[in-house]
Phi, psi and omega in degrees: 000140180243137176249125184266132174240142182225155177218143180215107181300134181286147173093348179285141178293317177244113184287139176262096186271118179240157181239146176226104184264125181247126177276129176231163180272122183299319182299314180295319180297315181293318179298315180295315181295318182293320179296321177297317179295314181298316180297319180297318180294316183292313189274326190249001185219307197264329188254141178278157174279137183293341184280307181253356176071021185241145168280162181305318182294321179293318179297318181292325177297310182295319180295316181292321177295325176294318179293330179281353179076026181276066183276164181298336181271008179240169185288160176287154173235162181301137179298327180299327178293318178295315180301318180296318179296316181294315182293319183286330186253328190231326191236092185280058178230186184294149179293333179295317179296320180293316182292322178299317178295321180293320180297315182299324180287351179257352185271120181286349176267354176260316181251143177290330178226090184304144184256348180234135177267102183268146178234116184118195184274099177260023173087173176221185180292341181249341184232150178280171181281168173287166180296154184297341178285347181258342184255161180229158184206160170204169180291140170283161183300323181294330181293333179297329180288340176281331185253359182299145172069021176296337180273010182244029175056042181274336178223166177277146175253143181235158180294153174280190189294334180247014176062021178262335181230171175238158180216155181290137176292332178202152179271155181299325174054088182282355173218159183288081187297326183296317179284324184291313185257351179069185180196155174214141181186151179238119178252197179270112179079004179202162179212162176230144177208102186242136184275146174291155180226171179280131184301314183297318182293317182294317179294323176300319178293319179297319179294324177295321179292325177297317181283333182227083184301340181265017183299145180266173178298320179298322178298314184288329180288347171292335178263325181242086183286340181174174179298158176231099189280145182300328183269007178078233182078192181230139174257122184252118180090120185251001181296319179296327178292319177298320177298316181295320179291333181275318188245346184093355179227139180176181179208159177211161179260136174246142181230154176290155173271119187230137175238141175273122183233150174274102185288325178207185182298330184243002188232131176250148181216163173255122182253118182261122181245347177216141181243163176300161184302128176065024174250124182265157182296324181295323177294319179296313180300316181298315181293322179294316179297319178298319180292323177293315179295328178275009178064018175278328179249133176232161178092001181254126180261329181194161174222129185234134178262109180253024181293135173212173184289332184283315186256352180079202184293134175204098175258125181252115179256106182279136182256148174287153179294141177093003181250139180286117182303320181292326178290319177297323179296320176299320178294322178296320177298328184279321190249007180221166179288010176294345166235130183223159180249138178242120179263119180274130177218091188279066176266124184211165182271127175234115184055038177081002181244134178290130179221153175259118189242146171271184184298316182297316181293320179299315180291325181294317179299317180295314182300317178299319179296316182292323177296320178297317180299312182292323177296314180294322178295318179295318178295321178296314180294323178297316179297318179297317180295319179294321178298317180293319178299322179300317179291319181297318179296322176295319178296319180297322178296318182290321183291327179299322182237051189295324181297316179295322179297316181296319180298319179296318182292318183292328184273357180271143181283326183226165177296321181297320179294318178298319179299315182295319180293319178295320180294322183281322184285316187254008178056048180261158173276167180298321179297316180295319180296316179298320181294322179294322179295335181267005181299146172264153183300327183292345179274003184259012180283165179295324181293326178298324178295318179297317179298320180294323178292321177295317179298322179298316179296317180296318179297320180296320178294315181295321178296319179296320179294315180294320178294325178295321179295314180291334182273353183229116177296326179297314180293324178296317179294322178296322178296315177300316181297316180297321179293322175296320178299321178296321178297315180298319180293326185278321187244359182289147177226158180295158178296140179257327185266131178273132179258125179241126181299323178205171180291131180288135177230158180288157180302324181295313180295320179296321179295320177297321181292326182275347183289159177302131183088353180283345177059017175072007182253139180286130178290144179293147179288148175294132185291318180263152182294130179291151182275061182281148176296148181200180176245134170262129191237134168238127183257168180295334178275003176086023178267142180241138177194170171227154180271168180270354178206188183240038172295149177302138178268100186233154177291122182257358181160171181295140178229141181275341182214117177206178179239159181258136178290133168260318177216139174226118185244131176280123185207202177222165188298327181256017182272183178233144174228175180245150172240127181252134183255171182292342179266010175083015176271146174242130182243139178275129182239141173270123183295324183294342178285344184281147175295147186262132173273150179293159176306137187213163172222112185116168182299121188279149166271102193282056177289341181269000179280175177235152178297143181299327181293337177274353185248330184234134178275114181253151178280170180297128180080003182263143178231157178275126184264311187197160166268154179205150176287153181271350185248021183227152173293133182248145173255130183237133176240144183244169182293335180266013172089014179276142176235146179209137169253127190253130173287140181279059177254058186277149180295141184274339186254018180233151180267338177209154182198168179275132182252350175203139178273105184274147172284169181301131178067009176269151179221158176279132179247343181201145177220129179216148173298137180214057181285337180264142177285346183278343183292148179266134173264137188231128171249140171229130185251168179294331178271022171067036173258133178242129176238130180233127177210164184284145178294341178298340180281356181237110181283142177298142181234169175287168187291340182269356182287160183261001178085192182218172182296131180254308179226143177274119185261142172285167181300132178080357182269158174207160183286132178260327182216142170223134179197191180231154175229132182293146180294137178074015180281101182287344181265003182292141181225164174240128180243128178228141177232120183260161179186198181253132184295326184276355183287147177291143181302133176087351182277330181233114182297333180083187181241132183248154180212136176245126183230143176296135182296331183296341181286346182264118181287151176284142178233176179280154176298147178072020173258176185275347181078204182233162179287136183250350183198130178264124182282138174269179180298129181093354179252139181218006182198162170270131178277325180204147180211153181199148175222137180169193183292129182260176358288145182282151177238144182234153178204171170273170178294341177276359178090014180269132184297142176236152183267143174242157177302142183277326184272144177281132179260172178290152185295333179252017180274173178269168183270173177257132181305134180266150180278335182219152181290142178253130181249339183211144178226140179203178181285157178276344181203164170228159186224157182299000000 
C-alpha cells in the first residue's frame, strides 16, 4: 500500500507539485485502526461503568442537565436544547444517538427508576418518540441523587473532547443504578445485557454487604431473589438467575400476567394485564394473528386491545366455546411473545477494563465506589470547615483589639505593609491578615463577635465529627449505609415482577409426571374441553351454571346463604340439554357455554353462575321454567291442569321449537323427566288440592300434541306446582305455604306445613284430588307449594335461607306461622 504526500509552496505563479509516496504494511495499519476503534466503542460508547451504571452519553446528559439547572422543581425545556448542549460541549457524536439515550432514561417501561422527567410523546413499546423539537424534559428526582455533591471533589473531572471544558469521569451515584435500571449495549466483540432490579432489595443487599464484607452470594440473594422488571409479568424458573448472579451469565423466562375471565354468559376469555419486558401489545397481537392464520394456534376467536391510560394494559383474547383456557394459554406462551427469554450478560467496565461480574462483585464495586465518594466528600468538607475556622479565629483576634487594628491599617502606607504589621504583631497567617483587611465596618459590632464565637464552637464540633468519620472505617461504612437507607425509603416501590420457582401445574398433571414412566415432565393440557360428566343447574333465583364433575350435590352443613335447585340435569361438558319456557317453547342449550362452578361437595352457593335472562333469549312475558334432558320422555304440567308426556323426537336442525300446544292464556308451570311409567305425577293447586297419579295413565305424545286433562279444577282455581316423585321414595314430602291472595308480596310470611308425601293417596287422572292444606281465618290461597325428595330447603329469591317447620303435619291440617316469607322451595340434594 502506498500513501501519497504532496507539497505546493504558496505564492508561486507556477506551482511545483511534488509527490512523496510512503510504503506501509496494510496488516499493521488495519490492526492499529481497528483496535483504536474497538477500544473507543468499548470504553467510550457501549458499556456502562460498574460504579454509576452509566454509559458516557448517559453520564454526559445527566451532568449537562444538572449544569443547566433542569431540576424537578423547575420547568421543562425543549429536548432539542438539551441535545444541543450535550453535543456541543461534551459528546461530539450525532444528535440522534444523544436523543435516543435521553428518551430511554425517561421511559418508565425501560427503566425501573426513570432518571428523566419527560413531557410529551417519549414513545411506547410499539412506537418511537416524537422529534426532540416537540418534547420537553427535566431531571427526575432520583437523578439528583446521582449528581449530588459534584462540587465537593467527590469524583475526578477529565477534559472534554476539545480540552476546553471538564466533565466528571464518573457520577457519585447515591444508589446502585446499574443493578436497579439495568443496561444493554453492543460493543466490538462483546455485549452487555443486564436486567433491572428492585431499588429496595438492591439497597438492602448493599447495606448487608457494607456491614458484612465477607457476605456470600446466598446471603445477598436473600435480599435480591431476582430481577424486578418495569413492566411486571412473571419470571418462571430461577436456576438461570442463580447462574447469572454467580457467574455473570444466565437466562430466565418471562411470561405475561394473564387471568381467565367470563366475558359474557357464553364467552370465556384470557385477559392480559402485564407483558414480558420490552414486549409491546401490538407485537403480541400481530404474532397471535399470524399464528392463528398459520393454524399454529386454535381456539381463539378474537383479540381486542382495550389498553388506555386510566386502566393500563388490557388485551382481551376471546376463546371459542369448547376450548380449555389453560391449554390455549400454553399454546400462546409457545407461539407468541407472551413468553420471552432474557439472557443476562453482566459485562461492565471496571477500572476501564470490561469484565463479567456476578452479583457479589457488582455490589462490591459499587460499595467501594460509594465509600470512596463519601470519604472524599467528608475530607472536602473537613478542609472547608478548617479553612473557615482559621478565618474565624483570626477575626476574633482582630475584633478583641479592633481599635489597635484600625490604627495599624490607617498608619500603613500600603496594603502590603499593613498585612506585614498585622502578621507580626498578632501572629496571624497571611490568609487571616488578608481576610481582616477585607472586613466591612458592619462586621465590627459587638453582636458579630458573639456570632463568631458561636460559629467557632459549631465549627469545632463539626470538625471533630468529620475527623471521627475519616478516622474510623466503621463509622464511614455506617454513614454510607444510612444514606442508602434514606434513598430506599424515599424512592423505593413494591416489587412488580412475580418470581416462580417453576411452572405451576395441576395436581393431576403433577401426579402423572411423578408416576413411573412419567419421565418427570408435565403432560400438556388437552386443548379442547373433555366431555366429562357434570350437572347442569337452574336455581330458583334464575342462575345458570354447570359443575366441573358429577359428584352428588348434597347438603354438607348449615349455610347462611344458598340457592334452591329448580332443575338439575345429569349431562356432560360437551353435551346438549333443553330449556322449557312458560309458553311451551323448548330451546337447545350447549352445556359447555355455561359458566363452570369449582369442584364442590354440598349445596353450592352459586356465585359463579349467570342470570338466565343473560343466557337465553326469552319472549315478552315468557319465563324459564326448567332444564330437561333431550333424550328422555318429559312430563309437562300447565296452569289449567293439562298434563302431557312428550316423546323425545325433537328436530335436529333447529334451536327452538314448540313442545306443547297450549290453550289460550294457559302456561307451563312444571317440567320433569318421566321416562318410567312407575313415577308419580303430582299437581298442587292454589285452593290447596293435591292430585297424585301414576305416569302410566298418560301415554306419551308427539311434540305438537296438546296433552290431556290432568287435574279437575274448581272454578277460579289454577295449578301452582307440577312435578314428579320417584316410586318408593320414603323421604318425599309436600310443602305448602298459605296466605291471603290480596296481600302485597312479602308483607305476610304466611303459614307453612311440611307433610310426608305418603299420606296423600293416589287418585285417578282428571280427578280433583284431596285437600292438602286447611286454611285458617284470613287465608284463602296457597302462596307456594312443592312436592319432592326431602328434606326440603327454602330460600328467598335473593338466595337467603328461610326456615320451614320441622315437624310433619297432617295432610289436611293447617300451617304454622312463618317468621319470614318463602319464595322458593327445592330438594336438599340430588343423586345420580
